[in-house]
C-alpha positions in Angstrom: 302.1 167.4 63.7 299.9 165.4 65.9 299.0 161.7 65.1 295.4 162.6 63.8 296.9 165.1 61.3 299.6 162.7 60.2 297.0 159.9 59.7 294.8 162.2 57.6 297.9 163.3 55.6 298.8 159.8 54.8 295.3 159.1 53.6 295.6 162.1 51.3 298.8 160.8 49.9 297.1 157.4 49.1 294.1 159.3 47.5 296.4 161.6 45.5 294.9 164.7 47.1 291.5 164.5 45.5 290.7 168.3 45.7 294.1 169.4 44.4 294.2 171.1 40.9 293.0 174.2 39.2 289.5 174.7 37.8 289.1 176.3 34.3 287.3 179.7 34.4 286.5 179.8 38.2 284.0 182.1 39.4 286.2 183.1 42.2 290.0 182.9 42.3 292.0 183.9 45.4 295.6 183.4 46.3 298.3 184.1 48.9 301.8 183.9 48.0 304.5 183.8 50.6 302.1 185.5 53.1 301.6 184.9 56.7 297.8 184.8 56.0 298.0 181.0 55.4 300.8 180.5 58.0 303.0 179.1 55.2 305.0 182.3 55.2 308.2 180.8 53.7 309.6 182.2 50.5 308.1 180.3 47.6 305.0 179.0 49.4 301.6 179.7 48.0 298.0 178.9 48.1 295.4 179.3 45.3 291.7 178.6 45.7 289.5 178.1 42.7 285.7 178.2 43.2 282.8 177.6 40.9 279.6 179.2 42.1 276.1 178.8 40.7 273.1 180.6 42.2 275.3 181.8 45.1 276.2 178.1 46.0 279.8 176.7 45.7 279.4 173.9 43.2 283.1 173.0 43.2 286.4 174.1 44.8 290.0 173.1 44.1 293.3 174.4 45.2 296.9 174.6 44.2 299.5 175.0 46.9 303.1 174.6 47.9 302.9 174.3 51.7 303.7 172.0 54.5 301.6 168.9 55.2 299.3 170.5 57.9 298.2 173.2 55.3 297.4 170.4 52.8 295.3 168.6 55.3 293.5 171.9 56.2 292.8 172.9 52.5 291.6 169.4 51.6 289.1 169.6 54.5 288.1 173.1 53.5 287.2 171.9 50.0 285.1 169.1 51.4 283.3 171.4 53.8 282.5 174.3 51.6 281.5 172.3 48.4 277.6 172.6 48.3 277.4 175.5 50.7 276.0 178.9 49.9 278.4 181.9 49.9 277.0 183.0 53.2 277.4 179.6 54.8 281.0 179.3 53.6 281.7 182.9 54.9 280.4 181.9 58.3 282.6 178.8 58.8 284.6 178.3 62.0 287.3 175.9 63.0 284.9 173.4 64.6 284.0 171.4 61.4 287.7 171.0 60.7 288.4 169.7 64.2 285.5 167.2 63.7 286.7 166.0 60.3 290.3 165.6 61.3 289.7 164.6 64.8 292.3 166.9 66.1 292.5 170.3 67.9 296.3 170.8 67.2 297.4 174.3 67.5 299.3 174.3 64.3 296.3 173.0 62.4 294.1 175.8 64.0 296.5 178.4 62.6 296.4 177.0 59.2 292.5 176.7 59.2 292.1 180.3 60.5 294.4 181.5 57.7 292.4 179.5 55.1 289.2 180.8 56.4 290.5 184.4 56.1 291.7 183.7 52.5 288.3 182.3 51.6 286.6 185.5 53.1 288.9 187.6 51.0 287.7 185.8 47.9 284.0 185.8 48.9 283.7 189.4 50.2 283.2 191.1 46.9 280.4 188.8 46.1 278.8 188.9 49.5 278.8 192.7 49.5 277.5 193.1 45.9 280.7 194.6 44.5 281.0 191.8 42.1 278.1 189.9 40.6 278.1 186.2 39.8 277.2 185.8 36.2 
């Protein structure tokens, strides 16, 4: 991990990972278990995203995960970035806002972010394509 990621992770430790936890009755739930998708491909690792959506806008997002620190940093930033965005805005996210928030362009971080963005799109796609409706 580079210094910026370590610094961010230490801050999250002090703040007790503010976006961690499950949401009751999420509008969208998506998970990756032991998959390369989130680049936490070790046995027993997982990532779960819980999103509440109102009028096609993400009103809250939480996560549960068992991953390495870089993934924790990436998912905390993901939650901060997508909260308040429309589904379309969230689906169009790139790695750049993560780099700006963390102040790092670390290659390992990039891999985690790309995996998280892909996981997020997996959860959003049925709603973006109209296959599922938000009630």
